[in-house]
N, C-alpha and C positions, 0 to 999 in steps of 0.2 A: 673383452671377456674371453673369446675363443678365436685363435688365429691358426689357419692352415696355410702352410707354405709348401707348394708343390707336392702335396700328399698324393701318393700313388701306390697301387698294388698291382704288380705285373700280372697281366692276364685278366684282371678284374676291372680296374678303372684307371684312366689316364691322369697325369698330374693335375692337381686342382689346388687353387689358392683362394682363400676367403677370409674376411673379417666378420665376426658375428658379435654384435653389441649386446650388452646386458638387456634383458627384457624382450629379446627377439624370439619369435616362433618361426622356425624354418621348416618348410616342407620339401622333401625330396620326392620328386615324381618321375615317372618314366615307365616304359613297358617292362614286362618280366625279363630278367636277365640283364637289366641295364647297369647293375652294379650298386644299387641303393643299399642293400644289406651289407655288402663289403665295405662301403664307405662308412656306414654307421659303426661297424665293428672295428674299423681301423681308427676312427675318432675315439672310440671307447678304450683303445689300447688293447683290444682283444685279438687283433689281426696284425701281424708284422707288416710294416709299410715303409716305403721310402718317403723322404721329405720330413717335415716338422709339424708338430702340433703343440700349441702353446695355450695354457689356461692362465689367464691374468698375467701373461708375460713369462711364465715358467714353462720350460719344455716338459712335455709329458714324461720323458725319460728320467726327469729329476724326481718324480713322484714315486714313493714306495707304494706297494699294493694297497696298504691300509690308507695312506693319504689320498690315493686316487679314488678309493671307494667312498671316501668322505665328501669328495667334491663332484663326483659324477655318478649317475646310475644308468644302467643299460638294460633295456628290455629287448632280448633277441626275438626273432620272428617265431621260432618253434622251440619249445622246451617241454618235454613230458615229465610229469612227476615220477620220481624214481623210488619213493618210499611212501609208507602209509602214515607219515607224521600228520598230526592235525594242523589245520590252517594257522592257528595262533602260533604254533611252534615254527612253522615255515616263515611266517612274518617276523618272528623274533630274530631270525638269522639276518634280517636286513635292517634292523634298527640301529641307529647311530650309537656309538659308545658314549657313556658319560651323561646320558639324559636322565633326568629325575623320573622316577616311576609315574608320578602324577602327570607330568607333561607328556610322557610317552603314551600313557593310557588315554589322555584327552585327544591327542593327535590321531592315534590309531582308531579310536572310536569314531572320530569325525570322518576319517577317510573311508572306513568300512561302512559307515552309515550312508555316505554319499554313493557308494557303489553297491549298496544293499548286500552286505556280507556279514552283518552282525550275528545273524542266525546260523552262519556257516563256520564260526571260529573253532568249534570243537569237532568239525567233520574232517575225516581223513582226506588229504588232497587227492588220493587215488580214486575217491568216490565222487569227485566233483564233475559236473557237466563241463563241456568245452568252454562255454561262456563264463561259468563260475570260476574255472581255473584261470582264464584270461584276466578276470577282475582281480583275483588274488595276486596274480603276477603284477598287475598294474599298481595295486596298493603297495606291494613290496618295493617296486621301483620308486614310487612317490615317497614312501616312508624314509627311504635311504637318504634323500636329499631335501626333505621338506623343511622350509626355512625356519619354522617356529621351534624345531628341535635340533636342527643342524645348520648353524649359521655359515658353515663352510660349503654347503650344498650350492652348486653353481649350474650344473649341466644335466639335463634329462634327455636321454637318447632312446627313442621309441621306434621299434621296427614293426610297422603295421599294427598299431595298438588296437584298432577297431576289429581285428579278427575275432569272429564268433560273438561279437557284442550286438545286442539289439539296439534300436534307435535311442531308447531312454538311457542306456548305459554309455552309448557313444556321446550323448549330450553331457552326461555327468562327467565323463573323462575330459571332454573339451573344457568344461568349466574349471576343473581342477588344474589342468595344464595352463589355462589362462591365469589362474590365481598364482601359480608358481612363477610364471613370467612377469606378472605384475609386481612380484616381490623382488625382481631383478635377476631371476634365473633365465637360462637359455634352454629352449626345447628344440630339438631337431628330430623330425618325425618323417618316416617314409609313409607315403599315402597313395592309394590307387583311386580314391574318389576325388576327381578333379574339381567338382563343385565344392566339396568340403575344403579343399586347399584354397580355392578362390575366396571363400568366405572367412577362413580362419587364420591363414598364414600371414606373416608380415614380410617374409622373403620366400622365394621359391628357387630350387635348383632342379632344372630339367635335365635328365640323363637319358642316354640311349647307347647301348652296346659299349659301355664303359667311357663314353665321351660326355662332356658337359655341353649341352646344346645351348642353353641360355640360363642366366640367373638374373634375378631382379625382383620387383614387387609382383604380386599376383596379377595385376592388370597388365604389367609389361610382358610376363611370360605366358600367361594363359590366353593366348590369342589363337583363333582358329588357324591362321596361316602358319603359325609356329608349331602347333600340335599335330596338324594333319600329316606331314611327312614323318613324324616321329611314331605315331600310332597307326598310320595307314587307315585312318578313319576320317570321314568328313564331319566337321563340326560347324555349328552355328552358335552365335551368342545372342541371347535374348534377355530383356529386362522384364522381370516379373516381381510384383510386390516390393518394388524398390531395390531389388538386387539383380545383379547380372548372373545368368545361368548358362552353362555350356550344354548343348544338346547335340547328339549325333544325328546325322541325316543320311 
């Protein structure tokens, strides 16, 4: 689905190659300044980079802006609302073209319901709380590539999507991302919650100071001996309620 060949941004992160299969959920982890956001932006085509990016065998450079927007969506880490447009108008800017009004309304209602936004559709985006604005941005990113209305939607790139979200909305977001991946999409997510990554990711890319320290499954990467020198914190791994948990000591 997604191929990276010696992808690099000078001063941000070193050359990196990877193959990501359909249905994968990849979490990028590492300390602040590791290069996670730069990696996501470069995969999205929003940051000039060396190396190659391929989506289903096609180089990213071959996609027009419109074609790229149909196959991938990108949630950047920080973006402030710049106008007083209502939520429904903001979301309309992210809807795929050529969708029947009935299908669009059904999908939008479902996504907004899951993230508790139905009562916010007429509200100006400048009057939303931080958590409400983050949920609106998440619905916009999902709507752009949601498989029932956009069969070309392939890749969901989320930079710290849990920012400002309470636990219920984090869980709702996880379920929607899992649904997208189950339909054959790829989700690549930067995450600071190591236990969240341990329990939800299918692959993990561990970064530090622009270098890729280790990649693999959560159980392969999220080992105390691997994490301690990266974060400068001592970890222990414990099994509680049938799951492994990382704890600092």
